[in-house]
N, C-alpha and C positions, 0 to 999 in steps of 0.2 A: 471440433472446438474443445478443450478441457478444461477442467475444473478444478481451483484449488480455495482450499478452506483453509488457515491459517491463528491462533490463537496465539497472540501477540501477550507482551509481556511488558510490566516497568509503564503502562498506558494505562489511557482511561478506555478506549476502544476493548473490547471483548473477544471480538471475533474479524475480521479480514476476511475477503473474498474476492474470487476475480476468477472471468474465464482469457483463456491464452491461446492463440495461434496464431502460426506462424510470427511466430518470436514478438508479438503483442498484443497488448491490455486491455482485455474490452471486459464489462459490466462490471468495474467494482464497485465493492460495496463494504462499506464498515460497519461495525453493530456498536455504540456507545460511543465514547467520546465526544469530542466540539461538532454539532452538525452541522453545522452553518458551514466552517472550514471544510472539513471530510467531506461532502457536499462538494466543496468547489473544485478540490483535488480528485476526486473521481469524473469530473465534466471533463476536467484539465487531461487526465490520461488517458481519456477512452481512445484508443487506437494508435497509443504511443506505444515504440520498441520499446523493450523492457529491458535492455541495456541503456535505454536516455534516463529511463524513470531513475535505474540507481543508479548514474554519474549523480542524477542529478539531484536525489533525493536522500543516498545515503550521507548519514554522520551527522544528521538537521535534529536538533533538542527541541522538545518543551519545556521552558522553565527552567527548572533546578534538575533538571529528570539527564540521562545522558545519554537518552532515546525519545522520539517520539511517534504517532503513530503512524510519522508517511519512512522514519526510520523501518520502524517494523515493518513496510508493507513491503523493503528493499530485501528484509530477510524472507521475507512469503516468495520475491519473487525468486532470489537467490537457488528459494530450493525448488526452483523450477529452469532454470537454467544449465 
């Protein structure tokens, strides 16, 4: 299993970490941001295919921002694909 650390930009979270193996995501953790929503995303994403997460979350925005924590997760995932 490999570990990814990503430092997002343009969002409230300061760090995104996850493990991945065989094209699936595990142990997703956001540092900072909206804790309830990000804990929920982490639970829902557990064991999901990386490509599925990209398809679902890409382009998601937060308020007036052009990105979101979920969209930043996609950028991190794309770095490992």
